[in-house]
N, C-alpha and C positions, 0 to 999 in steps of 0.2 A: 540613381540606380535604375537599371533596366528591369522590366517586369520579369523576364526569364530568370534573372539572378535572384530575385526575391522568391520566386516559386521554387527554384532549385534549393535555396537555403532552407525554406520551410520543409521541403521534401527530405532533405538530408537530416534536418532536425527530427522529423517524424521517424526516420529509419534509426537514428541513434537512440531515440527514446524507446522504441520497440526493442532494440537490441539490449538496452539496459534493463528493461523489464524482464526480458528473457534471461539475462545474466543473473538477476536476482532469483528467478525461478530455479535456475540450475543450481545455484549455491544453496538455497534453502530447501531444496529437495534432493540433496546429494545422497543421503542415506535415509532409510526408513527403519527405525527411528533416527532422527537427526543427531542425537548424542553419539551414535555409533561412528560418526565421522571422526571424532577426536577421542573417543573412549574405546580402547581395544577390548575391554571386558564385554562390551555390548555388541562387538562386531561379529560374534558367532552366528546369531540369528538374523542379522540385518541384511537388507538388500541395498546395494549402492550402484550408482551409475557406472556404466562401462567407460573405458578410456576413450572410445570413439565419441561419446557424448561430450566429453570435456574438450576434445580436439575440435569438434565442430563449433563449439562455443568460442574457442580461441580464434578460429578462422573468421567467425562472424565479427568479433571485436577488431581483428586486424583489418578486415574489409571496411568497417566503419571509420577506422583511423585514416585509411587511404581516401575515403570519400570526403572526409573533413579537410584533408590536405589538398585534394585536387579541386575543391570548390572555388577558391579564389584565383586559380591559375588563369582562366580566361579573362577575368576582370583585370588582373595585373598586366596581362599581356597587351591589353588594349589601352593602357595608360599612355599619356603623352610624355614619355621620357625615353632616354636612350636605351638601346638594347642591353647594354652592360648594366645599367641601373635596374632594369627589369629582372635580369638574371640574378643580381645581388639581392633583390627583394624576395624572389622565389627561394634563393639560398637561405635567406633569413627565416622564411617560413618553414623550410625543411629542417632547420635546427630543432624544431619541436619534436621531431622523431627521435632525437638523441635523448 
């Protein structure tokens, strides 16, 4: 494995871990108090995140999905196999999006 591939894999791992920590923060601080998120009786005096907060969190998670998908593409494209086989391997990787 080349050095840049290992560094890129660790960088993507760090980004995904930070995004996961941020996701937990968004979930566990959805409303103050947290019970107001699922109990309508407490929702009167509670403060909850705006919709833009949730949409930005979704965008972050979608971007990390694409980072994980595109990470092995250069490695697969340099393999010693026919182009049709490379496209089939990348198609197999893309099935993870479904």
